[in-house]
N, C-alpha and C positions, 0 to 999 in steps of 0.2 A: 504494500500500500504506500502510495507516495503522499508526502505532506503537501498541503497547498502552499502556493507562493506567498511569502510574507512581504509586507511593506518594508522597504529598506533592502530587500534582496530581489530586485526586479530581474526578469528574464528579458534579454535583449535580442532583437532580430533586426537585421537591416532589411528594409522592406523593398528590395529590388525585384527579386524573383519569387522566393518562397519563404515561409516562416519555419521550415523544418530544421534549418541549420542555426541553432540558438546556443548561446553561452550565458552562464550566470555571472552577474557582476555583484560586487560587494555593496556599492551604493549607486544611486542614480547619477551622482556626479561623474561617474566613469563614462557616461554617455557623451561627454563633451567632444570626444574625438570622432563621433559617428558621422559628422558632416551634414550635408544639406538634405539627405534622404530621410523620410519618415522612419521611425524606429518603433518596433513593438516592444512594449515594456509594461510594468505595473506602476501606476502613478503613485508616488510616495505621499501625496496629499489626500487623495480620495480612495486609493486602494483598488481601483478598477484596472483590468487588463485592457490596455489601449494601444492604438497606433497613433504616434504623436502627429499633431497638425503642424506643418511647417509654414512659416510666414516670412517672406523676404523683406528686409528693410535696409535702407542705405547705411553703410558702415564706413570705416576709414578708407578702405580701398575704393569705394564708389566716389567718395569726395576727392581723393587723390587723383583719380582718373578725370574727374570733372575739372579740377584745377589745372591738370596737365593739358587737357584739351583747350582750356581757356588761354593758357600761356602759349600754347602752340599755334594760336591764331584762329581757333574755331569760334566763330561769332554767330550771332543771330539764333541762339538756342542750341547749336550743335554740341556745346559743351555739356548739355543735359542728357545726352545719349546714354552715358553710364548708368543713369537712374532707371533706364528701361531694360537693362541687361541683368537677368537674374544671376548669372555666373559671377558678377562683380559684387553682389549684395551679400550681407550677412544674413543668417537664418535664425529665426526664433522657433524653438520647439515647445509646444504647449499641449496640455491635456484637453481632448475634445469634450470630456465630461464635466470637469470642474473649471476649465479655462485658465488654469494657473500655468505660468511659465516654468518649464522644467529645466531648460538650459538654452544657451545661445551658441551658435557656430559662427565664429568670426573668421573672416578671410585673412585679416592682418591683425 
């Protein structure tokens, strides 16, 4: 008989292809290195088994690219293009049940 997952010992899965290849982590803080992909885990706040919701937001890399474009001569709004590219943005992972932020993935 297996014991149920406890809060504080979430089960992590990178949600690219399948959820069968999982590993157990000590704390949810270990999810920081999981990147911009949604992660299957147990929320340490509400205790539900979830797939994190990812939300992109402008971070340091986005602003650096904007300033670089501006200094490079991009005028008339072209320097705002980095704010439209998801790969340049930081990612916030949150719980879809309790809506609390679990961790941030920062590009820089």
